[in-house]
C-alpha positions, -999 to 999 in steps of 0.1 A, spaced: 133 366 881 114 398 872 104 408 837 131 435 836 157 410 847 145 386 821 149 413 794 185 420 806 192 383 807 181 379 771 203 408 760 233 391 777 223 358 760 223 374 726 257 389 732 272 355 740 254 338 711 268 364 687 304 354 690 299 323 669 307 340 636 339 357 646 353 326 665 344 303 636 364 325 612 395 320 633 395 282 628 426 267 611 416 232 598 381 222 611 354 225 585 316 220 581 302 190 600 334 186 622 329 222 635 293 213 643 302 180 660 329 195 683 308 225 693 278 203 701 300 177 719 316 203 741 281 218 747 267 184 758 298 177 780 295 211 798 257 207 802 262 172 817 283 190 844 262 222 847 227 207 849 234 183 878 250 212 896 219 234 890 191 208 894 208 179 913 215 146 897 183 129 909 162 159 898 178 158 863 172 121 859 136 126 870 131 155 846 144 134 817 121 105 826 90 127 832 95 152 803 76 131 778 70 143 742 73 180 751 108 177 764 120 156 734 103 179 709 121 208 725 153 188 724 149 182 687 143 219 681 176 226 699 193 199 678 181 215 645 192 250 657 226 238 668 233 218 636 218 241 609 235 272 624 270 260 623 267 242 590 253 274 574 282 295 589 307 273 570 289 279 537 280 316 537 287 349 554 278 356 591 255 384 579 236 360 556 231 335 584 220 360 610 198 379 587 180 347 578 176 339 615 160 373 621 127 361 606 121 342 639 98 368 655 75 367 625 73 329 627 71 329 665 42 353 665 23 332 640 30 300 659 19 315 692 -12 331 676 -24 300 658 -9 273 680 -17 288 714 -44 313 705 -25 342 720 -37 377 714 -8 399 706 -5 435 718 -6 461 690 28 473 700 42 438 695 26 435 660 40 469 652 75 460 663 73 428 642 62 447 611 90 472 615 116 445 621 102 426 591 107 456 569 143 458 581 148 421 576 133 423 540 156 452 532 187 431 542 175 397 531 164 405 495 197 419 485 217 391 502 197 364 483 199 382 449 237 385 452 244 350 465 263 323 446 250 287 448 271 279 479 259 310 497 223 303 487 226 268 501 239 282 534 211 306 535 185 279 530 201 257 557 200 287 580 163 290 574 158 259 596 171 278 626 142 303 629 116 277 621 129 255 650 133 285 672 97 296 667 84 262 677 107 260 707 99 295 720 62 286 718 67 253 736 85 271 764 58 297 766 31 269 766 47 252 796 56 283 816 30 275 843 37 237 844 58 235 876 64 198 871 79 201 836 116 212 834 127 220 799 164 228 807 174 192 800 161 197 764 192 218 757 214 188 767 192 165 746 196 188 716 234 190 719 238 153 723 216 146 693 235 171 672 268 155 681 256 120 673 241 131 640 272 149 628 299 125 641 298 101 611 300 131 587 329 146 606 354 118 601 383 118 597 390 147 621 412 175 610 408 200 639 441 213 654 446 220 691 439 256 684 406 247 667 396 225 696 402 253 721 380 277 701 353 251 696 353 244 734 348 281 739 319 280 716 304 249 732 305 264 768 304 302 766 286 307 733 260 279 736 257 259 769 255 288 794 234 312 773 209 285 762 202 277 799 198 314 806 175 318 776 152 290 788 149 306 823 143 341 809 118 329 783 94 317 810 90 354 820 86 368 785 60 362 758 71 341 729 72 370 704 89 393 729 116 367 736 121 361 699 123 399 692 150 403 719 169 373 703 172 395 672 199 414 689 222 385 680 219 397 644 233 431 653 260 419 676 270 391 653 274 413 622 294 438 643 317 411 656 323 397 621 330 432 608 354 441 635 373 408 640 370 390 607 368 417 581 333 408 568 321 443 561 283 444 558 268 462 529 248 495 534 215 477 531 225 453 560 233 483 582 201 501 573 179 471 579 198 464 612 189 499 624 152 493 617 154 460 637 171 478 666 144 505 665 117 479 666 133 462 696 138 495 715 103 507 708 86 475 718 105 472 751 99 509 759 62 506 753 60 473 773 77 488 803 55 519 801 24 498 800 35 478 830 42 510 850 9 528 841 -18 530 869 -43 513 847 -21 482 846 -19 479 884 -45 459 903 -71 480 921 
């Protein structure tokens, strides 16, 4: 995979991730932890089929045995993201959850800088600052207007970017470790999330309609794009991957607006435009720098 393909892959990933809000709003009876359980269970089931097909059963077992603490830490990060995201969606608006998640690039940049000692390009810092302004514009008004239930959902959603920042940095740190395969971490995260939320989900209330939608989320919205994101992240810097992941905010708010009637406020739209500008500017400057004669060997 080339850098350009990795960027395109991450854009496709964010588009698939972004359907969670609109699909969740179509559920009939499933609520809170049950929604999380079924989505994670369907994700784990689909990954249990996909990963052996991609890696081979023997290679998957070997990767699980040899992954060590890094693999399990990444799995725990995925578990936190899977669980906190869906619980937050049942408590507050799609915009609140996605806007909160949008601080991930700031946290990732700091984690990569102080955890790995990475020196960040000026353009990346600039993009993070511009995106941060857009996020602050959206987030400040959302928090000030929230009732206690929405504020709780927003606080739970905060766990997602924290876990994501750690996970992106882990993937970046292991990008040159040919003997370490972090794809099974997604399976570990889904299985842990399902196990943790199962006792809190009983008794089940989901209808057949709900189960079909949650299966869609487990496979198309989570399992497939998460595998794609792990592969793409090895070709991208941690802050760059996290910046691209911000597109989920824009796509997700648009889906919820179009399909669920959750009309975003003007400050959400304005902040979203700043985030998009930061993403476009960073990618344009990155591609320009890679194509310049000074960047070529010799």
